[in-house]
N, C-alpha and C positions, 0 to 999 in steps of 0.2 A: 088333879093330873100331876104325876110325878115327872121330874126332869130326867134327862139321860143319866146324869151323874148319880141321882138318887136311886134309880133302878139298878145301876152298876153296883152300888154299895149294898143293896138288898140281896143281889145274887152272890156277892162276896161273903156275906154272913149267913146265907141260907145253906142248909144241908141238902136241899133238893137239887137233883141234877138239872143242868141247863139243857133245855130242849134243843135238839139239833135243828139248825135252820132248814126250812123246806125249800128245795130247789125244784124248779120247773123242768120237767124232762124236755130235752131238745126235740123240736118238731122234726118229724121224718121228712127227708128231702123228697119232693115230688119227682117221680120218674120222668125222664125226657121223652117226648113223643117220638115215635118211629119216623125217621125221615125217608119215607118211601116216595118213589116217583109218583106224582099226581097225574094219573092218566086221564085223558079226555078224548073227545072224538077226533080232534085235530092231531093229537099226539098220544096214541095208545102206549101202554107200557112196552118198552123195547124187548125184543127176544133176547133171552140169556144165552148168547152165542160168544165164542172167543173173539177177542178184540180184532184179529186180522179179518175175520168174517164181517164184523160190524163195520170196519173201515172200508171194506170192499162195497158194502151196501151204501155207504155214504157217497163213495165215488160213483156208484151206479145212479144215485139220485141227482147228483150235480151235473154230470156229463160235460157241460161246456159253459163258460162264462165269457161273454163278448167284451171287447174293448169299447165300452160305452161311455167312459169318462173322457172329458175333453180338456186338453191343456191349451190355454189361450194366452198369448202375449201381445200386448198393445192392440187388443181387439181382433187379433188374427188367430185362427186355429193353427196350432203347431203340430199336434199329434193326438191320437187317441190312446188310452191306456186303461188298464184294469186296476182300480184303486182298492184300498182296504175295505171300504164299504161294500163294494161288489163282492169281495171275497166273503165277508161276514154274512151278507144277505143270502149268499148261495149255500155256505157251509153251516150257518147257524141252525136253521130248521132241520137240515139233514142230520147233523150230529145229535141234536136233541131227539130226533125220531128214532135213532138207532143206539142211543145210550152212550155216545162217545163224548169224552171230556178231554179238552186240550188245555194243559197247564204249563206255564213257564216255571222251571225248577231251578234255573241258574242263568245268570246273565253277566257277561264280561263286557265292559265299556271302555272306550278310549276317546279322548277329546283333543281337538287341535284348533287353535285360533287361526283364522284365515280371513280373506277379504273376498267380496263379491266382484264381478266384472266391473262394477262401477266404483270400486274402492271402499265400499261400506264394510265395517267390521262384522264378521260372521263367526259362528262356532260350529265346527264340524264334529259330529258324533257318529261313532261306529260301534255297533253292538253285535255280539254273538250270543244268541239265546239258545239254551238247552231246553227242549220241550219233552213233556211226557204225555203220551196219548193213552188214555185209559178206556177200557171197554166196559160194557154193562155188567160183566161178572167181576170187575175189579182187576183183571189182568191188564198188562200194558205192552205196547210195542217197545222195541229197543229205543233208548233215548235218542232223540233227533236234534240236530243243530241247524240253525239258519242264521244268516247275517243280514243286517240292515244298516244303512247309513243315511244321514240327513245333514242339511246345512240350514242353520237358523240364526236369526239375529236376536232372539229372545230366549225364553226358558222352555221352549217346546221341542228342542232338538232330540232329547232322549226319547220322548213319547213318539215322535215321528219315526225314529229309527226302529223302535220296538214294533210299531205298526207295520213297517216295511218287512221286518223279519217274520212277523206272523203271516203276512200276505205271501211271502216266499215259501214258508212252510206249507201253507194250505194248497197253493197252486202247484208246487213242485212235488210234494208228497202225494197229492191227489191226482197228479198228472192230468190236470184239467186243461183242455185246449180252448182256444178262443172261438172256434167255429168258423173262422175266416177261411176263404179258399186258399189252397196252397199256391205259392207263386209259380211252382213248376207244374201245376195241374194242367195247363194248356200250353201247347207249343205254338209260338207266334213267329211268323216270318218277319225278319228285320226289315224296316222300311219307314217312310215318313208317316207318323201317326196323324190322322185327320184331326183338325181342330173342331171341337164341338161348339155349337152356339149356345148362348144362354137359354134360348127357347127350347133347345133339345133337352137340356138338363131340367128345365122347368117341367116339360111334358113327362119326363121319366119320374120326377119327384111326385107329380100329381097322379101318376098311374097307380091304382090301388093294388096292382099285382107286384109292384116293386117291393122287395123284401127289406127288412130292417138292416140286414148286413149290406145290401146294395146301397141303401141310403147313407150308411156310414162311409162306404167307399166313395160315393159321389161327393160327400163333404171333403174327403181327402183330395180328390181330383180337383175340386174347385179351389182348394187352398193352393195347390201347386200351380194352377193356371191363373191365380190371382183374380178369381171371379166370384169370390164369396159375397162381395158387396155390390154386385151388379144387380140393378133393379129389373124385375120382370113383372108381368101382369099375372096375378094369382087367380085362383078359381072363382074369386068374388069380383074380379075386374079391377082390384086395387093393386097399386104398385107395392112390391115387397122384395127385399133382397133374397138372393138365392139361398144364402146361409139361413136367414130367418124362416124362409119357406120350408127348407129341408128339415130344420130342427122342429118346427111346429108339426109337420106331418109325421116325423119320427116319433115324437112324444104321443101324438094322438093314436097312432097305430099300436104303439107299445102298451098304451093304457087300455086298449080294447080287450074284452074277454077272449082268451085264447091267443093273445099276442105273444110274440117271441120274447124270451127272457133276455 
């Protein structure tokens, strides 16, 4: 067996041409698969319609989103609101069904150090997000803007503000009502309002014909009357607070097939 040096010397004194090295041809790149929408029974392929038509169909599917989230301070209900999860739960399936894509394309942020009412250091974040709403054919609505702000003691302020901006975009652009009755819907003569008893509220909560919207209103009335923690006898003969009774029946009726959204 000759060494590398000996083989080099042999080629140097030989008149035979040095064979060209053999190179392996590069492998052909595999083509990327088509990224088609994977239709199924729950979400068939969307109709190829202009974006403004697809967005109208999304609005038609959503219709209304109730104020089902509860803000509680010190164990007491302060108010009801519509959070980002309620917005995504309503718009997510509808946008997928009609081929709508919502994307953030630009975001301007500002920050300010401040303090809470108790003197704890906080960071205020304000964002203005520019959104692009794409339709199934690839066309888009004019760029839209929405703002959000948050107050946080950690590193979640920007994410919270972004979520609020997205919630504002979906609810405002979708013009989605809460489904609550209008305050001016009924004309009421001014006078002393009768004080309802805890048992009256209990009976209305236990009534299967009481709607989810009315149960939410009862919770609000009980909070204003400071009656949330009043004990009453429930349908099983056990003592239960009006707040717990109302929330339990609200969740049970909402979970039933055909329950209100």
